[in-house]
C-alpha positions as CSV (number, residue, x, y, z in Angstrom):
1,X,-16.3,41.9,16.6
2,X,-17.4,38.5,17.9
3,X,-18.6,38.1,21.5
4,X,-15.2,36.5,22.5
5,X,-13.6,39.8,21.7
6,X,-11.3,38.6,19.0
7,X,-11.3,40.7,16.0
8,X,-10.8,39.3,12.5
9,X,-7.7,41.5,12.0
10,X,-6.0,40.4,15.0
11,X,-6.7,36.6,14.1
12,X,-5.5,37.1,10.7
13,X,-2.2,38.5,11.8
14,X,-1.9,35.7,14.4
15,X,-2.7,33.1,11.7
16,X,-0.2,34.6,9.4
17,X,2.6,34.5,12.1
18,X,1.6,30.7,12.7
19,X,1.9,29.9,9.1
20,X,5.3,31.5,8.8
21,X,6.5,29.5,11.7
22,X,4.9,26.4,10.4
23,X,6.8,26.9,7.0
24,X,9.8,27.7,8.7
25,X,9.7,24.5,10.8
26,X,9.1,22.6,7.4
27,X,12.4,24.1,6.1
28,X,14.3,23.7,9.4
29,X,13.2,20.2,10.1
30,X,16.4,18.5,8.6
31,X,18.6,20.8,10.4
32,X,20.6,19.7,13.4
33,X,18.8,20.1,16.7
34,X,20.0,23.1,18.6
35,X,21.5,22.5,21.9
36,X,19.9,25.7,23.2
37,X,16.7,25.5,25.1
38,X,13.6,26.1,22.8
39,X,11.8,29.5,22.8
40,X,8.5,30.2,24.7
41,X,5.6,28.1,23.4
42,X,3.8,29.7,20.7
43,X,0.3,31.2,21.4
44,X,-2.2,31.6,18.5
45,X,-6.1,32.2,18.1
46,X,-7.7,29.3,15.9
47,X,-11.0,28.3,14.6
48,X,-12.1,25.1,16.4
49,X,-15.1,22.6,15.5
50,X,-16.0,19.4,16.8
51,X,-16.5,15.8,15.5
52,X,-17.4,12.3,16.8
53,X,-16.8,8.8,15.4
54,X,-20.8,8.3,15.1
55,X,-21.1,11.2,12.7
56,X,-22.4,9.8,9.1
57,X,-19.1,10.8,7.4
58,X,-17.0,9.2,9.9
59,X,-18.9,5.7,10.3
60,X,-16.6,3.9,7.8
61,X,-13.6,4.8,10.0
62,X,-15.2,3.9,13.4
63,X,-13.5,5.3,16.3
64,X,-10.1,5.3,14.5
65,X,-7.7,8.1,13.7
66,X,-5.9,8.6,10.4
67,X,-3.1,6.7,12.1
68,X,-5.5,3.7,12.7
69,X,-5.3,4.1,16.5
70,X,-8.1,4.6,18.7
71,X,-9.4,8.4,19.0
72,X,-8.7,9.4,22.6
73,X,-10.5,11.7,25.0
74,X,-8.5,11.9,28.1
75,X,-7.0,14.8,30.0
76,X,-3.5,13.5,29.0
77,X,-4.3,12.8,25.4
78,X,-7.3,14.4,23.5
79,X,-7.3,13.5,19.7
80,X,-7.7,16.5,17.2
81,X,-7.9,16.5,13.4
82,X,-6.1,19.2,11.4
83,X,-4.7,20.0,8.0
84,X,-1.2,18.3,8.6
85,X,0.4,20.8,6.3
86,X,-0.3,23.5,8.9
87,X,-0.4,21.4,12.1
88,X,1.7,18.4,11.3
89,X,0.9,15.0,12.8
90,X,2.1,14.8,16.6
91,X,1.5,18.6,17.2
92,X,0.7,19.1,20.9
93,X,-1.1,22.2,22.3
94,X,-3.3,23.4,25.2
95,X,-6.4,25.3,24.7
96,X,-6.5,28.4,27.1
97,X,-8.9,27.4,30.0
98,X,-8.8,23.9,29.5
99,X,-6.4,21.5,31.6
100,X,-5.8,18.8,28.9
101,X,-3.2,18.1,26.3
102,X,-4.6,17.9,22.7
103,X,-2.7,16.0,20.0
104,X,-2.9,16.1,16.3
105,X,-3.3,12.4,15.2
106,X,-6.2,12.9,12.6
107,X,-7.1,14.8,9.5
108,X,-10.3,15.6,7.6
109,X,-11.0,16.6,4.0
110,X,-12.8,19.6,5.0
111,X,-9.8,20.9,7.0
112,X,-7.4,20.9,4.1
113,X,-6.3,24.5,3.4
114,X,-7.7,25.9,6.5
115,X,-6.4,26.9,10.0
116,X,-9.4,25.1,11.7
117,X,-8.7,22.4,14.2
118,X,-11.4,19.7,14.6
119,X,-11.6,18.3,18.2
120,X,-12.8,14.8,18.8
121,X,-15.6,14.1,21.3
122,X,-16.8,10.6,22.1
123,X,-20.4,11.5,22.0
124,X,-22.6,13.6,19.8
125,X,-24.0,15.6,22.7
126,X,-20.4,16.8,23.7
127,X,-19.7,17.5,20.1
128,X,-22.7,19.6,19.8
129,X,-21.9,21.5,23.1
130,X,-18.6,22.4,21.9
131,X,-19.8,23.7,18.3
132,X,-17.6,26.1,16.7
133,X,-15.4,28.5,18.7
134,X,-12.2,30.7,18.2
135,X,-9.8,29.8,21.0
136,X,-6.3,30.7,21.9
137,X,-4.1,27.6,21.8
138,X,-0.5,27.3,23.3
139,X,1.6,25.0,21.0
140,X,3.7,22.8,23.3
141,X,5.5,21.0,20.5
142,X,5.2,21.0,16.8
143,X,4.8,17.5,15.2
144,X,6.7,16.0,12.4
145,X,6.4,17.1,8.7
146,X,8.3,14.2,7.8
147,X,6.1,11.7,9.3
148,X,3.2,13.7,7.9
149,X,4.5,13.6,4.3
150,X,5.3,9.9,4.6
151,X,1.8,9.0,5.5
152,X,0.3,11.5,3.2
153,X,2.4,10.2,0.3
154,X,1.1,6.6,0.7
155,X,-2.4,8.0,0.6
156,X,-1.9,10.8,-2.2
157,X,-4.6,8.9,-4.4
158,X,-7.2,10.8,-2.2
159,X,-7.3,14.4,-3.5
160,X,-7.2,15.9,0.2
161,X,-4.3,14.0,1.0
162,X,-2.5,15.2,-2.1
163,X,-3.5,18.7,-1.5
164,X,-1.8,18.6,2.2
165,X,1.3,16.8,0.6
166,X,1.6,19.6,-2.2
167,X,1.2,22.4,0.5
168,X,4.4,21.2,2.4
169,X,6.4,20.2,-0.5
170,X,8.8,22.6,-2.3
171,X,9.3,20.6,-5.4
172,X,6.8,18.7,-8.0
173,X,7.7,15.2,-6.8
174,X,4.3,14.6,-5.2
175,X,2.7,14.8,-8.7
176,X,3.7,11.1,-9.3
177,X,1.1,10.1,-6.7
178,X,-1.9,11.6,-8.7
């Protein structure tokens, strides 16, 4: 068992629950909003890594997210990258023990098909300090699968965008973008 006390079995079950919630969210997105208050926020353990805009594989993008906005590192808005078919664009969450709001506004090819969340840091030192960690997140609000699909469809000539798009699509229409 890792030093953080989180066993793989528990994490696997938690990730399975999150995946089911994400898939259910995709199918319920077009439904009318419920007038009832939403359920308690979802808590799940995820693997996190870190990145910065000065890494060799990010230099061509500068300090811009997949949306073309400046990557943010503030208590009110901390940019993260994820597989948008699992954590769609705009997903907001908090990490247990940290007083800041994390927002999915970026993606990365290495994240496709994983439950990993890549956390943005403005410097290599901060990025290296974070390293890789398993953390408990509390999802405050799921982002938009619809907006994620629109952006990914426009970029489907990139294999990783097509893979995310295919993961959140129930029919084969995305194949037109190969």
